[in-house]
C-alpha positions as CSV (number, residue, x, y, z in Angstrom):
1,M,-33.5,95.3,2.6
2,P,-31.8,92.3,1.0
3,V,-33.8,89.1,1.1
4,V,-33.0,85.5,0.2
5,V,-35.9,83.0,-0.3
6,R,-35.7,79.2,-0.6
7,N,-38.3,77.3,-2.7
8,N,-39.4,74.6,-0.3
9,T,-42.2,73.3,-2.6
10,S,-42.0,70.3,-4.9
11,R,-42.4,72.4,-8.1
12,P,-40.7,75.4,-9.7
13,V,-41.9,78.9,-8.6
14,R,-42.2,81.8,-11.0
15,G,-42.2,85.5,-10.5
16,L,-41.4,85.5,-6.8
17,E,-42.9,88.5,-5.0
18,V,-42.2,89.5,-1.4
19,T,-43.9,92.0,0.8
20,G,-42.5,93.1,4.1
21,H,-42.8,95.4,7.0
22,A,-40.4,96.7,9.6
23,H,-41.3,97.9,13.1
24,D,-39.4,99.3,16.1
25,G,-39.1,97.2,19.2
26,G,-42.0,99.0,20.8
27,G,-44.6,97.8,18.3
28,G,-45.0,101.2,16.6
29,H,-43.6,103.1,13.7
30,R,-44.3,100.5,11.0
31,W,-42.8,100.7,7.5
32,T,-43.9,98.6,4.5
33,G,-42.3,97.7,1.3
34,D,-42.5,95.4,-1.8
35,S,-39.9,93.4,-3.7
36,Q,-38.1,94.9,-6.6
37,G,-37.3,91.7,-8.5
38,F,-35.6,88.4,-7.6
39,Q,-33.0,86.4,-9.4
40,P,-33.6,83.9,-10.8
41,V,-37.1,84.5,-12.0
42,V,-37.8,80.7,-12.0
43,V,-36.8,79.0,-8.8
44,A,-36.5,75.2,-8.9
45,P,-37.4,73.1,-5.8
46,G,-34.7,73.5,-3.1
47,E,-33.1,76.5,-4.9
48,V,-32.8,80.0,-3.5
49,A,-33.5,83.4,-5.1
50,F,-32.2,86.7,-4.0
51,G,-33.5,90.2,-4.3
52,Y,-34.6,93.0,-2.1
53,V,-37.6,94.6,-0.5
54,Y,-37.7,98.4,-1.0
55,L,-38.5,100.3,2.2
56,D,-38.6,104.0,1.4
57,T,-37.1,105.2,4.7
58,E,-34.0,104.9,6.8
59,L,-34.8,102.4,9.5
60,P,-33.9,102.9,13.2
61,P,-31.3,100.6,14.8
62,G,-32.9,97.5,16.2
63,A,-35.8,97.4,13.8
64,S,-37.3,94.0,13.2
65,F,-38.8,92.6,10.0
66,D,-41.5,90.3,8.8
67,F,-41.7,89.1,5.2
68,L,-44.2,87.2,3.2
69,A,-43.2,85.5,-0.1
70,A,-45.6,84.4,-2.8
71,E,-45.5,83.2,-6.3
72,G,-46.4,86.0,-8.7
73,N,-46.7,85.4,-12.4
74,T,-47.6,81.8,-13.1
75,D,-48.2,82.3,-16.8
76,T,-45.7,80.1,-18.6
77,T,-46.2,81.8,-21.9
78,D,-44.6,85.1,-21.0
79,G,-41.1,83.9,-21.8
80,E,-39.3,84.6,-18.5
81,A,-36.5,82.1,-18.0
82,S,-33.6,81.7,-15.7
83,L,-30.1,81.7,-17.1
84,A,-27.1,79.9,-15.5
85,V,-24.0,81.8,-14.5
86,V,-21.5,79.4,-15.9
87,D,-18.3,81.2,-15.0
88,A,-17.3,84.5,-13.4
89,G,-14.1,86.0,-12.0
90,L,-12.7,89.2,-10.6
91,V,-10.6,91.5,-12.8
92,G,-8.7,94.5,-11.4
93,D,-7.3,95.7,-8.1
94,A,-8.5,99.1,-6.8
95,T,-11.7,98.9,-8.7
96,S,-13.0,95.4,-9.4
97,R,-15.0,94.1,-12.2
98,L,-16.8,90.7,-12.2
99,V,-16.5,89.3,-15.7
100,G,-18.3,86.1,-16.7
101,R,-20.8,84.3,-18.9
102,V,-24.5,83.3,-18.6
103,A,-25.9,80.3,-20.5
104,N,-29.3,79.5,-21.8
105,T,-29.6,75.9,-20.4
106,G,-33.2,75.5,-21.7
107,E,-34.5,74.1,-24.9
108,T,-36.0,77.3,-26.2
109,D,-34.3,80.3,-27.8
110,L,-34.6,83.4,-25.6
111,A,-34.8,87.2,-26.3
112,G,-33.4,89.9,-24.1
113,P,-32.9,91.8,-22.1
114,F,-30.6,89.4,-20.2
115,V,-30.4,90.8,-16.7
116,V,-27.5,89.9,-14.3
117,D,-27.6,90.9,-10.6
118,V,-24.6,90.6,-8.3
119,Y,-24.7,90.8,-4.5
120,C,-21.3,91.4,-2.7
121,F,-20.7,90.1,0.8
122,D,-17.9,90.7,3.3
123,G,-18.4,87.8,5.6
124,D,-22.1,87.7,6.4
125,A,-22.6,91.4,5.7
126,L,-24.0,92.6,2.4
127,V,-21.7,95.4,1.3
128,G,-23.0,96.1,-2.2
129,F,-25.3,95.3,-5.1
130,A,-24.7,95.8,-8.8
131,G,-26.7,95.0,-11.9
132,T,-25.9,94.8,-15.6
133,F,-27.0,93.2,-18.8
134,A,-25.3,90.3,-20.6
135,S,-24.5,91.0,-24.3
136,A,-25.9,88.7,-26.9
137,A,-25.8,89.2,-30.7
138,G,-29.2,90.5,-31.9
139,N,-30.4,90.4,-28.3
140,R,-31.1,86.7,-28.8
141,L,-29.7,83.7,-26.9
142,S,-30.1,80.3,-28.6
143,A,-30.6,77.1,-26.5
144,G,-27.2,76.1,-25.2
145,A,-25.5,79.4,-26.1
146,T,-23.7,81.7,-23.7
147,A,-23.4,85.5,-23.5
148,P,-20.7,87.6,-21.7
149,F,-21.2,90.2,-18.9
150,T,-19.1,92.7,-17.0
151,V,-20.2,94.5,-13.9
152,D,-18.3,96.8,-11.5
153,V,-18.4,95.5,-7.9
154,P,-17.1,96.8,-4.6
155,A,-13.4,95.8,-4.2
156,G,-12.1,94.0,-1.2
157,G,-9.8,91.0,-0.4
158,S,-12.3,88.9,1.6
159,R,-15.4,89.7,-0.5
160,T,-17.6,87.0,-2.0
161,Y,-20.2,87.4,-4.7
162,M,-23.5,85.9,-5.6
163,A,-24.8,86.3,-9.1
164,G,-28.0,85.4,-10.8
165,A,-29.4,86.0,-14.3
166,S,-32.7,85.9,-16.2
167,A,-34.1,86.4,-19.7
168,F,-37.4,88.2,-20.2
169,G,-38.7,86.9,-23.5
170,R,-38.8,84.0,-26.0
171,A,-37.2,84.4,-29.4
């Protein structure tokens, strides 16, 4: 189940975790799940993060959902950092690729992996998800540096894409 969460606090939130449950309209048959990662890993005040809650079942039509978001890892020494997607564009016709670059906008050099997640929408409907890694020489990204990425995405004329990226270590 795709989920978008806004940080309505006055400080950055790290390691967002979401739990959720689904139930049918009659109050029975409950299913639970946990988040599988959100991008970006550090969410500034007023910004949004996107990810998904994994529910290990096919849900019936008309199921309703409840979600609870909480800050997970608050340890600032672990090195997780958000990367900015500085440019991206579609390449190809029948099969599309989203090609772009991520940037280390912080003041500290970062080590990979550099994860890029892309959600594909057709209008308001989520029609696909794709993930990849940005490529950086020596698996390091200096402060101010960029790294390219390419990811296959569902093709379609009216599709829009949302991308986020993170690094998982300090150099």
